[in-house]
N, CA, C and O atoms as a MOPAC input file, in Angstrom:
PM7 MOZYME 1SCF
protein

 N     18.14400 1    21.59100 1     7.15600 1
 C     17.43600 1    22.36600 1     6.01300 1
 C     16.14000 1    21.34400 1     5.53200 1
 O     16.06600 1    20.15100 1     5.82700 1
 N     15.08600 1    22.15200 1     4.67600 1
 C     14.62900 1    21.27700 1     4.09200 1
 C     14.99500 1    20.72400 1     3.18700 1
 O     15.92800 1    21.32600 1     2.65600 1
 N     14.64900 1    19.57400 1     2.56400 1
 C     14.78700 1    18.60300 1     1.52200 1
 C     13.81300 1    18.93100 1     0.08300 1
 O     12.85700 1    19.52200 1     0.58600 1
 N     13.61600 1    18.88400 1    -1.01200 1
 C     12.94300 1    18.93600 1    -1.67700 1
 C     12.84800 1    17.46100 1    -2.51100 1
 O     13.90600 1    16.90900 1    -2.81300 1
 N     11.54000 1    16.83300 1    -2.87800 1
 C     11.55400 1    15.34800 1    -3.81500 1
 C     11.36700 1    16.33800 1    -4.92600 1
 O     10.62600 1    17.30400 1    -4.74300 1
 N     11.75100 1    16.23000 1    -5.62700 1
 C     11.25500 1    17.00900 1    -7.00900 1
 C     10.35300 1    15.67500 1    -7.62900 1
 O      9.13400 1    15.84000 1    -7.67900 1
 N     10.92400 1    14.33500 1    -8.11100 1
 C     10.09300 1    13.48500 1    -8.48000 1
 C      9.63200 1    12.20400 1    -7.69400 1
 O     10.27900 1    12.26800 1    -6.64900 1
 N      8.93700 1    11.19700 1    -7.65600 1
 C      9.32900 1    10.05400 1    -7.09000 1
 C      9.67000 1     8.36100 1    -8.14800 1
 O      9.29400 1     7.90000 1    -9.22500 1
 N     10.15300 1     8.13900 1    -7.55000 1
 C     10.78900 1     6.62500 1    -8.56400 1
 C      9.25700 1     5.64700 1    -8.05100 1
 O      8.55700 1     5.29900 1    -7.10000 1
 N      9.49100 1     5.57000 1    -9.77700 1
 C      7.96600 1     4.37500 1    -9.91700 1
 C      8.79100 1     3.04500 1   -10.01700 1
 O      9.82100 1     2.77100 1   -10.63300 1
 N      7.97000 1     2.31600 1    -9.19100 1
 C      7.88900 1     0.80000 1    -8.78000 1
 C      7.40900 1     0.02500 1    -9.35700 1
 O      6.18300 1     0.00200 1    -9.25900 1
 N      8.06500 1    -1.02500 1   -10.26400 1
 C      7.08200 1    -2.08500 1   -11.35700 1
 C      6.85800 1    -3.03300 1    -9.97700 1
 O      7.67700 1    -3.41200 1    -9.14000 1
 N      5.18100 1    -3.29000 1   -10.11100 1
 C      4.68500 1    -4.26400 1    -9.23700 1
 C      3.76300 1    -5.42900 1   -10.01400 1
 O      2.98000 1    -4.82800 1   -10.75000 1
 N      3.62600 1    -6.46400 1   -10.08700 1
 C      3.04300 1    -7.47000 1   -11.08900 1
 C      1.58900 1    -6.95800 1   -10.94300 1
 O      1.26300 1    -6.32400 1    -9.93900 1
 N      0.48100 1    -7.30100 1   -12.20300 1
 C     -0.81500 1    -6.75500 1   -11.83800 1
 C     -1.41300 1    -5.99900 1   -12.53900 1
 O     -2.61200 1    -6.05300 1   -12.81400 1
 N     -0.10900 1    -4.70400 1   -13.13200 1
 C     -0.85400 1    -3.71200 1   -13.35900 1
 C     -0.67000 1    -2.41100 1   -12.33800 1
 O     -0.64100 1    -1.32400 1   -12.91600 1
 N     -0.54000 1    -2.39000 1   -10.87000 1
 C     -0.17600 1    -1.67900 1    -9.78900 1
 C      0.69700 1    -0.74000 1   -10.56800 1
 O      1.46100 1    -1.20000 1   -11.41700 1
 N      0.62600 1     0.65700 1   -10.31200 1
 C      1.64700 1     1.41900 1   -10.45700 1
 C      1.88700 1     2.31800 1    -9.36300 1
 O      1.08600 1     3.23400 1    -9.18000 1
 N      3.08700 1     2.15000 1    -8.45900 1
 C      3.51800 1     2.52500 1    -6.99800 1
 C      4.80600 1     3.55800 1    -7.49400 1
 O      5.89900 1     3.36700 1    -8.02700 1
 N      4.06200 1     4.73300 1    -7.02500 1
 C      5.22100 1     6.03800 1    -6.91300 1
 C      5.40500 1     6.25900 1    -5.74800 1
 O      4.51900 1     6.61800 1    -4.97100 1
 N      6.81600 1     6.04000 1    -5.40200 1
 C      7.38800 1     6.61000 1    -3.91600 1
 C      8.20100 1     7.79600 1    -3.97600 1
 O      9.30300 1     7.92500 1    -4.51000 1
 N      7.47000 1     8.69600 1    -3.32100 1
 C      8.28300 1     9.76600 1    -3.17700 1
 C      9.25500 1    10.20700 1    -1.55500 1
 O     10.00800 1    11.14400 1    -1.28800 1
 N      8.86600 1     9.25500 1    -0.91800 1
 C      9.99600 1     9.13900 1    -0.13500 1
 C      9.88500 1     7.50800 1     0.88000 1
 O      8.76100 1     7.00500 1     0.88600 1
 N     10.59100 1     7.03000 1     1.38600 1
 C     11.44100 1     5.75800 1     1.45100 1
 C     12.42800 1     5.37100 1     0.95300 1
 O     12.83600 1     5.89800 1    -0.08300 1
 N     13.15600 1     4.23900 1     1.60900 1
 C     14.22300 1     3.29800 1     1.00800 1
 C     14.22100 1     4.17300 1    -0.65100 1
 O     14.82800 1     5.19900 1    -0.95600 1
 N     13.58300 1     3.57500 1    -1.23900 1
 C     14.04200 1     3.73900 1    -2.68300 1
 C     14.84200 1     5.19200 1    -3.46300 1
 O     15.92500 1     5.37800 1    -4.01900 1
 N     13.74800 1     5.96400 1    -3.17200 1
 C     13.25900 1     7.03400 1    -3.57000 1
 C     14.11900 1     8.02800 1    -2.82200 1
 O     14.87500 1     8.72000 1    -3.50300 1
 N     14.10300 1     8.22700 1    -1.20400 1
 C     15.19800 1     9.03500 1    -1.04200 1
 C     16.01900 1     8.37100 1     0.04300 1
 O     16.64700 1     9.16900 1     0.73900 1
 N     16.14300 1     7.19600 1     0.31800 1
 C     17.27800 1     6.66700 1     1.22800 1
 C     16.53600 1     6.59100 1     2.57300 1
 O     17.05600 1     5.78800 1     3.34800 1
 N     15.41500 1     7.24800 1     3.05500 1
 C     14.49400 1     7.04900 1     3.85800 1
 C     13.74300 1     5.68000 1     4.84600 1
 O     12.64200 1     5.16400 1     4.65100 1
 N     14.52100 1     5.41700 1     5.67500 1
 C     14.31100 1     4.14700 1     6.71300 1
 C     12.87300 1     4.41300 1     7.77200 1
 O     12.13300 1     3.47200 1     8.05800 1
 N     12.71200 1     5.35400 1     8.10900 1
 C     12.05000 1     6.10900 1     8.88600 1
 C     10.24300 1     6.10800 1     9.07600 1
 O      9.51100 1     6.14800 1    10.06400 1
 N      9.96000 1     6.03300 1     7.36500 1
 C      8.42500 1     6.21800 1     6.66700 1
 C      8.63900 1     6.37700 1     5.58800 1
 O      9.55100 1     7.09200 1     5.17200 1
 N      7.57700 1     5.53400 1     4.65400 1
 C      7.66600 1     6.30900 1     3.32400 1
 C      6.11500 1     6.36000 1     2.72800 1
 O      5.08800 1     5.80200 1     3.11200 1
 N      6.29300 1     6.96200 1     1.99400 1
 C      4.91700 1     7.84400 1     1.48400 1
 C      5.06500 1     7.42900 1    -0.25900 1
 O      6.13700 1     7.28300 1    -0.84600 1
 N      3.82200 1     7.30500 1    -0.80700 1
 C      3.98600 1     6.37500 1    -2.12500 1
 C      2.38400 1     6.92600 1    -2.56400 1
 O      1.53500 1     7.23100 1    -1.72700 1
 N      2.23000 1     6.96700 1    -3.68000 1
 C      0.94600 1     7.02100 1    -4.18300 1
 C      0.88800 1     5.56900 1    -4.92100 1
 O      1.90900 1     5.01400 1    -5.32700 1
 N     -0.35200 1     5.04300 1    -5.04300 1
 C     -0.89700 1     4.07900 1    -5.95400 1
 C     -1.91700 1     4.33700 1    -6.47100 1
 O     -2.77500 1     5.14700 1    -6.12000 1
 N     -1.86400 1     3.22800 1    -7.90000 1
 C     -2.86600 1     3.58900 1    -9.28800 1
 C     -3.23900 1     2.14900 1    -9.29100 1
 O     -2.45400 1     1.50500 1    -9.98600 1
 N     -4.28500 1     1.34300 1    -8.68300 1
 C     -4.34200 1     0.06500 1    -8.96600 1
 C     -5.31300 1    -0.08000 1    -9.89600 1
 O     -6.22100 1     0.75100 1    -9.90100 1
 N     -5.31400 1    -1.24700 1   -10.93700 1
 C     -7.04200 1    -1.34100 1   -11.69900 1
 C     -7.54300 1    -1.91600 1   -10.99000 1
 O     -7.10700 1    -2.31300 1    -9.90900 1
 N     -8.87300 1    -2.13000 1   -11.59400 1
 C    -10.14900 1    -2.75400 1   -11.07900 1
 C     -9.39700 1    -4.83500 1   -10.99700 1
 O     -8.61400 1    -5.40300 1   -11.75800 1
 N     -9.94200 1    -5.22100 1   -10.05300 1
 C     -9.47600 1    -6.74700 1   -10.21000 1
 C     -8.12100 1    -6.80800 1    -9.38700 1
 O     -7.87800 1    -7.85500 1    -8.78700 1
 N     -7.36400 1    -5.91900 1    -9.33100 1
 C     -5.75600 1    -6.34700 1    -8.54500 1
 C     -6.25400 1    -6.80800 1    -7.35500 1
 O     -7.22900 1    -6.47900 1    -6.67900 1
 N     -5.10800 1    -7.91200 1    -7.18800 1
 C     -5.50900 1    -8.25900 1    -5.88100 1
 C     -3.87600 1    -8.62900 1    -5.42300 1
 O     -3.01900 1    -8.51300 1    -6.30000 1
 N     -3.39500 1    -9.14600 1    -3.81800 1
 C     -1.83700 1    -8.64200 1    -3.78600 1
 C     -2.00600 1    -9.86000 1    -2.73500 1
 O     -3.16000 1    -9.79200 1    -2.31300 1
 N     -1.22600 1   -11.09900 1    -2.05700 1
 C     -0.97300 1   -11.74900 1    -1.19400 1
 C     -0.68600 1   -11.66000 1    -0.19600 1
 O      0.44900 1   -11.38300 1     0.19200 1
 N     -1.97200 1   -11.94700 1     0.71000 1
 C     -1.76600 1   -11.71700 1     2.43400 1
 C     -0.63300 1   -11.17000 1     2.60400 1
 O      0.21700 1   -11.17400 1     1.71300 1
 N     -0.42400 1   -10.53800 1     3.93600 1
 C      0.97000 1   -10.41700 1     4.42400 1
 C      0.73200 1   -10.32200 1     5.87600 1
 O     -0.37400 1   -10.68900 1     6.27500 1
 N      1.54100 1    -9.91600 1     6.67600 1
 C      1.95700 1    -9.62800 1     8.00100 1
 C      2.70900 1    -8.95300 1     8.35700 1
 O      3.68400 1    -9.05400 1     9.10100 1
 N      2.01700 1    -7.78300 1     7.51000 1
 C      3.99200 1    -6.73600 1     7.92600 1
 C      4.62300 1    -6.14800 1     9.51900 1
 O      4.14400 1    -6.12500 1    10.65300 1
 N      5.59800 1    -5.82200 1     9.07300 1
 C      6.08400 1    -5.29700 1    10.29600 1
 C      6.05100 1    -3.72300 1    10.63500 1
 O      6.69900 1    -3.26500 1    11.57600 1
 N      5.39300 1    -3.07400 1     9.94900 1
 C      5.38700 1    -1.44400 1     9.94100 1
 C      3.50200 1    -1.21000 1     9.91900 1
 O      2.59000 1    -1.89800 1     9.46200 1
 N      3.54300 1     0.05000 1    10.62500 1
 C      1.97000 1     0.39100 1    10.66400 1
 C      2.06600 1     0.95100 1     9.06500 1
 O      3.11700 1     1.25800 1     8.50200 1
 N      0.41800 1     1.01900 1     8.35100 1
 C      0.64700 1     1.45100 1     7.37000 1
 C     -1.01100 1     2.11800 1     7.40000 1
 O     -2.00000 1     1.67100 1     7.98000 1
 N     -0.87900 1     3.24800 1     6.61000 1
 C     -2.00400 1     4.31000 1     7.27000 1
 C     -1.76400 1     4.58500 1     5.80100 1
 O     -0.70800 1     4.80400 1     5.20800 1
 N     -3.63700 1     4.48200 1     5.14600 1
 C     -3.85800 1     4.37000 1     3.77500 1
 C     -5.08900 1     5.59400 1     3.51000 1
 O     -6.10100 1     5.47600 1     4.20000 1
 N     -5.02400 1     6.73800 1     2.54900 1
 C     -5.97300 1     7.22100 1     2.54500 1
 C     -6.29000 1     7.44700 1     0.47900 1
 O     -5.60600 1     7.84300 1    -0.46400 1
 N     -7.63300 1     6.94300 1     0.65500 1
 C     -7.99900 1     6.79200 1    -0.55900 1
 C     -8.83600 1     8.13200 1    -1.49500 1
 O     -9.87300 1     8.78400 1    -1.37400 1
 N     -7.83100 1     8.06400 1    -2.33100 1
 C     -8.53400 1     9.38500 1    -3.36200 1
 C     -9.27600 1     9.13000 1    -4.21800 1
 O     -9.88100 1    10.15500 1    -4.53400 1
 N     -9.71000 1     7.91400 1    -5.04900 1
 C    -10.94900 1     7.78600 1    -6.19900 1
 C    -10.41200 1     6.21700 1    -5.68100 1
 O     -9.34400 1     5.67200 1    -5.39900 1
 N    -11.67200 1     5.92000 1    -5.74000 1
 C    -12.28600 1     4.42900 1    -6.30500 1
 C    -12.48700 1     3.61400 1    -4.72100 1
 O    -12.50300 1     4.13100 1    -3.60400 1
 N    -12.59100 1     2.54200 1    -5.00900 1
 C    -12.40600 1     1.69700 1    -3.56700 1
 C    -11.17700 1     0.67300 1    -3.35800 1
 O    -10.61000 1    -0.05100 1    -4.17500 1
 N    -10.99000 1     0.84500 1    -2.13800 1
 C     -9.31700 1    -0.15400 1    -1.86800 1
 C     -9.94800 1    -1.25000 1    -0.46100 1
 O    -10.00700 1    -0.90400 1     0.71900 1
 N    -10.31700 1    -2.45700 1    -0.97100 1
 C    -10.77400 1    -3.71700 1    -0.19700 1
 C     -9.75300 1    -4.28500 1     0.88600 1
 O     -8.88800 1    -5.03000 1     0.42600 1
 N     -9.72200 1    -4.02000 1     2.39900 1
 C     -8.36000 1    -4.40500 1     3.00000 1
 C     -9.54700 1    -5.60700 1     3.89500 1
 O    -10.47700 1    -5.53600 1     4.69900 1
 N     -8.85300 1    -6.56000 1     3.20500 1
 C     -9.11100 1    -8.07300 1     4.33500 1
 C     -8.53300 1    -8.11000 1     5.44700 1
 O     -7.48900 1    -7.46900 1     5.56600 1
 N     -8.95100 1    -8.72100 1     6.34900 1
 C     -7.83100 1    -9.23700 1     7.57900 1
 C     -8.91300 1   -10.20400 1     8.13000 1
 O    -10.08900 1   -10.24000 1     7.76900 1
 N     -8.32500 1   -10.96800 1     9.05200 1
 C     -8.56200 1   -12.21500 1     9.80500 1
 C    -10.12600 1   -12.11400 1    10.25500 1
 O    -10.65600 1   -13.21000 1    10.43400 1
 N    -11.05800 1   -10.81000 1    10.49500 1
 C    -12.07500 1   -11.08700 1    10.99700 1
 C    -13.07000 1   -10.48100 1     9.92300 1
 O    -14.23800 1   -10.28800 1    10.26000 1
 N    -12.58800 1   -10.13200 1     8.46500 1
 C    -13.36900 1    -9.91300 1     7.79400 1
 C    -12.60400 1    -8.94000 1     6.41700 1
 O    -11.61300 1    -9.22700 1     5.74500 1
 N    -13.61100 1    -7.58600 1     6.33700 1
 C    -12.83600 1    -6.78600 1     5.51400 1
 C    -13.92400 1    -5.53900 1     5.72200 1
 O    -15.09200 1    -5.47700 1     6.10600 1
 N    -12.67000 1    -4.33300 1     5.15100 1
 C    -13.43400 1    -3.06000 1     5.15900 1
 C    -13.25600 1    -2.34000 1     3.42700 1
 O    -12.20300 1    -2.28600 1     2.79100 1
 N    -14.26900 1    -1.97700 1     3.09100 1
 C    -14.14600 1    -1.70500 1     1.61700 1
 C    -13.91400 1     0.47600 1     1.73600 1
 O    -14.91600 1     1.19100 1     1.75400 1
 N    -12.92200 1     0.88800 1     1.77800 1
 C    -12.52400 1     2.06700 1     1.96300 1
 C    -12.63900 1     2.90800 1     0.73900 1
 O    -11.95700 1     2.69600 1    -0.26300 1
 N    -13.74900 1     4.12300 1     0.86600 1
 C    -13.80500 1     4.73500 1    -0.39400 1
 C    -12.99600 1     5.84400 1    -0.35300 1
 O    -12.16600 1     6.05400 1     0.53200 1
 N    -13.24900 1     6.65500 1    -1.41800 1
 C    -12.56100 1     7.73800 1    -1.75200 1
 C    -13.17700 1     8.80700 1    -0.45800 1
 O    -14.26300 1     8.63500 1     0.09600 1
 N    -12.39600 1     9.70300 1    -0.20600 1
 C    -12.73200 1    10.28700 1     1.34000 1
 C    -12.25700 1     9.92600 1     2.65800 1
 O    -12.25300 1    10.57900 1     3.70100 1
 N    -11.81500 1     8.63200 1     2.37300 1
 C    -12.24300 1     7.70500 1     3.74500 1
 C    -10.22200 1     7.33500 1     3.76500 1
 O     -9.43700 1     7.53500 1     2.83700 1
 N     -9.90300 1     6.74100 1     5.22500 1
 C     -9.10800 1     6.18700 1     5.30900 1
 C     -8.65400 1     4.74600 1     6.19100 1
 O     -9.63500 1     4.38100 1     6.83900 1
 N     -7.90800 1     4.16800 1     6.32600 1
 C     -7.50400 1     2.77700 1     7.19500 1
 C     -6.35800 1     3.32300 1     7.93700 1
 O     -5.71300 1     4.35900 1     7.77000 1
 N     -6.24500 1     2.21200 1     8.94000 1
 C     -5.02300 1     2.35600 1     9.62200 1
 C     -4.91100 1     0.57300 1     9.56000 1
 O     -5.94200 1    -0.04900 1     9.81300 1
 N     -3.89800 1    -0.04400 1     9.28900 1
 C     -3.19200 1    -1.43000 1    10.01400 1
 C     -2.26800 1    -1.30500 1    10.54100 1
 O     -1.30100 1    -0.64000 1    10.16900 1
 N     -2.38100 1    -1.92400 1    11.52000 1
 C     -1.04300 1    -2.18200 1    12.08200 1
 C     -0.18600 1    -3.30900 1    12.11200 1
 O     -0.49600 1    -4.45300 1    11.77800 1
 N      1.10500 1    -2.85000 1    12.60800 1
 C      2.40400 1    -4.08200 1    12.34800 1
 C      1.73500 1    -5.71700 1    12.98300 1
 O      0.84300 1    -5.77500 1    13.83000 1
 N      2.10100 1    -6.38800 1    12.63500 1
 C      1.62500 1    -8.02700 1    12.89100 1
 C      0.38300 1    -8.28500 1    12.77100 1
 O     -0.00400 1    -9.36400 1    13.21900 1
 N     -0.69800 1    -7.27100 1    12.06500 1
 C     -2.15200 1    -7.51700 1    11.43200 1
 C     -1.93500 1    -8.42800 1    10.14600 1
 O     -1.10400 1    -8.12700 1     9.29000 1
 N     -2.65800 1    -9.45200 1    10.07400 1
 C     -2.65800 1    -9.86000 1     8.64600 1
 C     -3.68100 1    -9.42900 1     7.78400 1
 O     -4.77800 1    -9.28400 1     8.32500 1
 N     -3.59900 1    -9.17200 1     6.50600 1
 C     -4.40700 1    -8.19200 1     5.61000 1
 C     -3.88400 1    -8.18000 1     4.70100 1
 O     -2.67700 1    -8.39000 1     4.59000 1
 N     -4.60600 1    -7.94700 1     3.86300 1
 C     -4.80500 1    -7.80100 1     2.39300 1
 C     -5.63600 1    -6.88700 1     1.40800 1
 O     -6.86100 1    -6.76400 1     1.43500 1
 N     -4.68600 1    -6.21000 1     0.45200 1
 C     -5.69400 1    -5.22000 1    -0.63700 1
 C     -5.75700 1    -5.58800 1    -1.35900 1
 O     -5.03400 1    -6.48600 1    -1.79100 1
 N     -6.88200 1    -4.96000 1    -1.99600 1
 C     -7.48300 1    -5.40100 1    -3.19800 1
 C     -8.09500 1    -4.47500 1    -3.71700 1
 O     -8.56200 1    -3.60200 1    -2.98500 1
 N     -8.28600 1    -4.40000 1    -5.32600 1
 C     -9.87600 1    -3.30700 1    -5.73400 1
 C    -10.82000 1    -4.37300 1    -6.28400 1
 O    -10.85600 1    -5.20000 1    -7.19500 1
 N    -11.65300 1    -3.88300 1    -5.14800 1
 C    -13.20500 1    -4.79800 1    -6.15500 1
 C    -13.80500 1    -4.66500 1    -7.05500 1
 O    -14.27700 1    -5.59200 1    -7.71300 1
 N    -13.96100 1    -3.16200 1    -7.36000 1
 C    -14.45400 1    -2.77500 1    -8.64700 1
 C    -13.85900 1    -2.19900 1    -9.61000 1
 O    -12.69000 1    -1.82300 1    -9.51600 1
 N    -14.72400 1    -2.02000 1   -10.88200 1
 C    -13.88100 1    -1.91600 1   -12.23400 1
 C    -13.02100 1    -0.83000 1   -12.36400 1
 O    -11.92100 1    -0.97700 1   -12.89700 1
 N    -13.43800 1     0.35400 1   -11.89300 1
 C    -12.38900 1     1.30500 1   -12.09800 1
 C    -11.14300 1     1.31200 1   -11.38400 1
 O    -10.23100 1     2.11600 1   -11.57500 1
 N    -11.15100 1     0.42800 1   -10.60200 1
 C     -9.56500 1     0.58600 1    -9.53200 1
 C     -9.81700 1     1.65800 1    -8.68400 1
 O    -10.90900 1     2.22500 1    -8.71500 1
 N     -8.84900 1     2.02700 1    -7.86600 1
 C     -8.53900 1     2.96600 1    -7.45300 1
 C     -7.25000 1     3.64900 1    -7.26000 1
 O     -6.23200 1     3.18600 1    -7.77500 1
 N     -7.23000 1     4.75000 1    -6.53000 1
 C     -5.74600 1     5.68800 1    -6.53700 1
 C     -5.65500 1     5.93600 1    -4.99300 1
 O     -6.73900 1     6.11900 1    -4.43900 1
 N     -4.76700 1     5.96200 1    -4.37700 1
 C     -4.51200 1     5.96100 1    -2.91300 1
 C     -3.03800 1     6.22800 1    -2.65600 1
 O     -2.13700 1     6.10800 1    -3.48600 1
 N     -2.92400 1     6.59700 1    -1.42100 1
 C     -1.98100 1     7.49500 1    -0.74100 1
 C     -1.30300 1     6.54900 1     0.55300 1
 O     -1.98400 1     6.61000 1     1.57700 1
 N     -0.01000 1     5.65100 1     0.65600 1
 C      0.12200 1     4.89500 1     1.69900 1
 C      1.64800 1     5.40700 1     2.50700 1
 O      2.67900 1     5.62500 1     1.87100 1
 N      1.55800 1     5.50900 1     3.68500 1
 C      2.04800 1     5.73500 1     4.43500 1
 C      2.80300 1     4.96000 1     5.84700 1
 O      2.54300 1     5.04800 1     7.04700 1
 N      3.86300 1     4.16400 1     5.07600 1
 C      4.11500 1     3.29600 1     6.06000 1
 C      5.39100 1     3.62000 1     7.12600 1
 O      6.46500 1     4.09100 1     6.75100 1
 N      5.11100 1     3.32600 1     8.31600 1
 C      5.95000 1     3.05700 1     9.56200 1
 C      6.54800 1     2.32300 1    10.30800 1
 O      5.75500 1     2.11400 1    11.22500 1
 N      7.74600 1     1.61900 1    10.56600 1
 C      8.58200 1     2.43800 1     9.22800 1
 C      8.83400 1     1.83200 1     7.89100 1
 O      8.60200 1     0.66600 1     7.57100 1
 N      9.44400 1     2.96900 1     7.00500 1
 C      9.42000 1     2.37400 1     5.44100 1
 C      9.13300 1     1.01900 1     5.05600 1
 O      9.41800 1     0.04500 1     5.75300 1
 N      8.45800 1     0.96100 1     3.72700 1
 C      8.23600 1    -0.20700 1     3.43000 1
 C      9.11600 1    -0.73800 1     2.96300 1
 O      9.80600 1    -0.18200 1     2.10800 1
 N      9.38400 1    -2.18200 1     3.46300 1
 C     10.71800 1    -2.74100 1     2.78100 1
 C      9.79700 1    -3.91500 1     2.34000 1
 O      8.81400 1    -4.23800 1     3.00600 1
 N     10.26900 1    -4.72200 1     0.84800 1
 C      9.59000 1    -6.31700 1     0.54000 1
 C      9.75900 1    -7.11900 1     1.93800 1
 O      8.78900 1    -7.62200 1     2.50400 1
 N     11.34200 1    -7.20700 1     2.54100 1
 C     10.91300 1    -8.16600 1     3.50000 1
 C     10.31000 1    -7.82600 1     4.63600 1
 O     10.20500 1    -8.76700 1     5.42300 1
 N      9.80500 1    -6.63700 1     5.05700 1
 C      9.31900 1    -6.06900 1     5.81700 1
 C      7.58100 1    -6.61900 1     6.03100 1
 O      6.89500 1    -6.78000 1     7.04000 1
 N      7.29100 1    -6.80600 1     4.48600 1
 C      6.24000 1    -7.07900 1     4.80900 1
 C      5.27800 1    -8.79600 1     4.81200 1
 O      4.10500 1    -9.17000 1     4.83400 1
 N      6.37000 1    -9.28600 1     4.78300 1
 C      6.06100 1   -10.63300 1     5.48300 1
 C      5.23000 1   -11.12300 1     4.25300 1
 O      4.25600 1   -11.44600 1     4.93300 1
 N      4.90200 1   -11.38800 1     3.16700 1
 C      3.98500 1   -11.54700 1     2.79800 1
 C      3.90000 1   -13.27800 1     2.39500 1
 O      4.90900 1   -13.86700 1     2.00900 1
 N      2.51500 1   -14.00100 1     2.54900 1
 C      2.22500 1   -15.20300 1     2.33100 1
 C      2.43900 1   -15.43100 1     1.09600 1
 O      2.40000 1   -14.44400 1     0.36100 1
 N      2.76200 1   -16.93000 1     0.40100 1
 C      3.10400 1   -17.30600 1    -0.29000 1
 C      1.97400 1   -17.19700 1    -0.87900 1
 O      0.85800 1   -17.17800 1    -0.36000 1
 N      2.43700 1   -17.07700 1    -2.65800 1
 C      1.21600 1   -16.68300 1    -3.52800 1
 C      0.32500 1   -18.09600 1    -3.74500 1
 O      0.79200 1   -19.23100 1    -3.84300 1
 N     -1.12900 1   -17.69100 1    -3.79300 1
 C     -2.86900 1   -18.49400 1    -3.55200 1
 C     -2.41600 1   -19.03600 1    -2.32000 1
 O     -1.86200 1   -20.10000 1    -2.59400 1
 N     -2.38500 1   -18.85200 1    -1.24600 1
 C     -2.71900 1   -18.56600 1     0.27600 1
 C     -3.21100 1   -17.77400 1     0.61000 1
 O     -2.84400 1   -16.61900 1     0.39100 1
 N     -4.62500 1   -18.21700 1     1.52200 1
 C     -5.69400 1   -17.28000 1     1.78300 1
 C     -5.82800 1   -17.56400 1     3.16100 1
 O     -6.66800 1   -16.96700 1     3.83500 1

């Protein structure tokens, strides 16, 4: 039987980013996949990570910069990017208007699966 998800769970994160998880470990108890809408202010950044999940990101508004060991991609509204498990990446919003985007993770996002670098390392 289909399962209606009536509302997301908002997950607080440092730096002013808002995460609304619709499907995932927190909101629906799903471990196979997570789907979340993100709103990040301009200049937001997170530490590099080498996640144990694939991440599919669709940018709805603004620009998301995805840094990787070979350089970076600026992903703009209407574009998407796929990062694979085991790739070292960092997500930032380099423009003043920030970004709004949707992220799908397989398996579902979990902090311990993100394998984030210690703060300040790059």
